[in-house]
N, C-alpha and C positions, 0 to 999 in steps of 0.2 A: 501374443496378445494382439487382438484386432484393433483397428484404428479408433473405434468408438470407446473401447475399454481403456486404451492408452490415453485418450483425451480426458476421460473421466478421472483417471489416476493422476494426470498432470494437474487438472483443476483442483482436485481434492488435496493434493500435496501442497499446492500453492496456498490454499485457504488455511490449512492446518499450520504450516510453518509460519505464516504471517500472524496468525493468532498467538502462537508461542512467542514470536518476537515482540508482539505488542505487549504481552503480559510481562516478559522479562525487561522490556524497555521501561514500562511503567514502574516496575520494581526498582530498577537501577536509578531512575530519577528520584524516587522516594528515599532511597538509601544514601545517595551521594548529595542530594539537595541541589543538584545542578543538571539541567538537560544537556549542557555542553560536555560536562565530565562524563555523564552517562553515555552520550553519543560517542565520545572519543573512545571509551573503554570497549563498547560493543563493536565499533568499527575496527578497532585495533585487533580484537579477537577474530573478527571476520577476515581481516587482512591475512592473518596467519593461515586460516583454513583455505582462503582463495589462492594464496601463494602455493600451498601444498597441492591443491587441485590442479593448478596450471603446470606445476612441476611434473606431476604424475602423467598429465596429458601431453607433456613435451611442448607446451605452448608459452612458456615464460619468455623465450626469445622474441616471440611475436609482439609482446607488449611494447617494445621500443621500435617496432617496424610498421607503424600504422600510417605514417606519412601525414597527409592533410586530414585524414579521417580522425586523427588524434584530437583535432580541435572540436569535432562533433562529440567525441567521447568525453572530453573534458567538460563540455557544456552540460552534458547529462549529469555529471557529478555536481556541478555548480547548482543546477536546479534541484537536485536531490538534497543538497544542504539547505537551500532556501526554503523548500517546502517544509522541512523539519523546523527550521528557525522561525518562520512566520507562524506556524501552528503553535509553537511554544510561547511566542510573544503574545499571541491571542489568548492562550490559556492563562498567562500571567496577568494580563491587564483587562481582558474582555470578559464577557459573560460566558460561562461554560456551557449553559444550555443552548445559547445561540450558536456557539462554536460547534457544538455537536451536529447541528443541522447544516451550518455553512461549510464545514469540512467535507460533508458528503455531497455538496453541490458539484463536485468534480464529475460525478456520474452524469448529471444533466449537461455540464459543459462539454463532455466528451461526445454525448449524443448530438448536441448542436453543431459541434465542429465536424462530426462525421457527415452530417447532412449539408451544412453550408459550405464548408471548405473542401471536403473530399467528395462531395456530390454522391454520397452513398444513400440508399433508400432505407428508411426505417418505417415499419408498419405502425399504424395507430396502436395496435396491441403492444408493440415494443415500448411506446411511451407510457401506456397504461401500466404495464408490468413494472417499468422502472419506478414510477411514482409509488405503486403499491409496495415494492420492496424497500424504498427509501423510508416510507412511513413505518414499516415493520422494523427496520433497523433502529430508527429513533426510539421506538417503543422498547426494544431490547436493551438499548443503551440507557434507558431510564429517563428520557427527556420529559420534562414537565412543560407541556405546551402553554399552560396558563401563566407561567411565571417567567417566560422568556423576555429579556429586555435587550434592546439593540443600542450599541454605542459605537463611536468612531473606531475604537480599538478592535471591534469585530471585523474591520476591513482586513486585519492580519489573516483571519481565517479564509476570507475570500482570496487573498493573495496566495495563501498556501494551496488552495484548491486549483487556482490558475496554474501554479508551478507544477502540480501533480499532472494536470491535463497536458501541459506543454511537454513535460518530460516523457510521458507515455508515447506521444506521437514522434518525438525525436528518436527515442529508442527504436520505434517501428521503422523510421526512415533509415537509421543507421544499419538496421538489419537488411532491409529490402533494397535501398538505393545504393548504399555504400558497401554492402556485403560484409559488414563487420561481424566477426565471430561473437556469438552470444556471451561466451565466458570472458572474452576480452572486454566487452562492454561492461559487464559486472565488475571486473577488476578495476577498470578506470573509475567507474562510479564510486566504488567503495574507497579507493585510494584518495580521490579528491575530497570526498566528504570527511574522511579521516583527517586529512591535513587541515581542512577548514575548522573542524571541531577542535583540533589541537590548538590552533591559533585562537579560537574563541575562548577556550579554557584558559589559556595563558593570559588573555586580556581580562576576562571577567573575574578570574580567581587570583589575578596578580601572581601568576606562576602556577606550576603544577601542584595540586593539593596532595597532602599526605594520605596514602591509601594503605600503608603497611599494617594498620591496626585491624583491618578486616580479616576474618577467618577464611578457612578453606571453602566453606559453602558459598561465600560471596564470589570467589573467583570461579567456582564451578558454574554458578548461574551466569556470570559474565561470559564464560565459554559457551554455555547453552545459547545465550543471546547471539553470540557471534556465529555459532553454527546455524542458528535459525536464519540470520541475515544472509549467510552464504547460500542456504537452500532457497531463500526468496529469489535471489538472483537466478538460480538454476531454473526454478519452476516459472516464475513470473515472466522472465524474458523469453523463455521457450513458448509459453502460452501466447505472448504477444506476437510471436512469429507465426503461430498456427492459426490464430483467430483475429477477428476485428477487435480494435481497442475497446469499443463500447461494450462488447460482450464480455471481455476479460474483466472490465471494471464492474459489470453487473455481478459476475461470479464472486468478486471480492466483497460484495455486500454480505456474503455468508460469514465473513470473518468475525464480526461482532457476535454472531450466534455461537460460533465455536469458542470464542473467548468467554462467553457467558457460561458455557459448560465447563471450561477449564477453571473458571472462578468457583463454580459450585463444587467441583470434584477435588480441587487442590488448595483453594484459598478460603474455604469456609463461607462463601457467599450464598445467599438464598435465591432460589428460583421463584420469583414472585409471579402472581397471576398476570401482571402487566408484561413481564418478559415472555411468559408462555404465549400470550396473545400476540406479541411481537414476532415470535418465531413462526407462529401459524401464518401471520400476514406475509412474512418474508417468503415462506414456502408457496403461498398462494400467488404472489407476484412472480416467483420463479417459474411456476407452472404456466403462467400466461406467456412468459418468454419462450419456454421450451415448446409450447404448442403454437408458436407464432405462425408457422406455415399453414397449419390446419385452420387456425382462426382467420387468417387473411383469406384463405380459399373460401371459407364459409361466408365471410363478409362480402366477397366478390359475387358469390352466387346469389345472395340476398339482394345485392345492388342491381344485378342483371334482371332478376325476377320482379 
């Protein structure tokens, strides 16, 4: 497999498994009635898969041999927990419509950080393509632009987006500066989030809730969510190592599109005209990004003439 085909496969895998995790996570929160219980169960399942993965790769011993790098890896887990918690708090107290938009603001934050902090150059077409894709995603997610209201609770969504942005760059730094193994980063992340969700569950539910009444299908879906989370670590972290953070974030905007099709195929949801329009807009924005070099060259020629 050549490099271009491999990159396409890695990006596609990341988007698909993230969409599956999103669907199972949404289901788990609805069934358990608690984002903390749902998060704990899915991360516990992922911990089983990740432990088996490291055992097969003969990397389990390396988990305890990270030295000072362990502090960086632990911080990734803390930010991972915070981004989930802030988003859930926003959904509980804030406006869902506003939250839909604000949670996606991490894409713009990453772009700004790339230019201001890391001194990387983004073309005008990159910004245009980003905005077009964001608008398309909001249409796919069914956002009603006329009924959005803003409250102080919506700051939780912004806090979540900030944590997502910071976490992506910390992961990138752990890979490049500290030479941390990608699979070890994922293991630390999941283990820390698992522990924090466990503590949150014990506090909010005043002890571990009874889950014995759920049937086999419940636990199969929990395992599916855990497997999807495991694959997110595999694809997402490797893509961050291969590409710039801003580009990986843009590719993740395809996730709501894939989730839309999953909902239509398996959950009985309807593919409305608005969602079809949103998908078309997302694809148009992606085309602008993919043609960035040619568009910039064309722009430079016009500027010279």
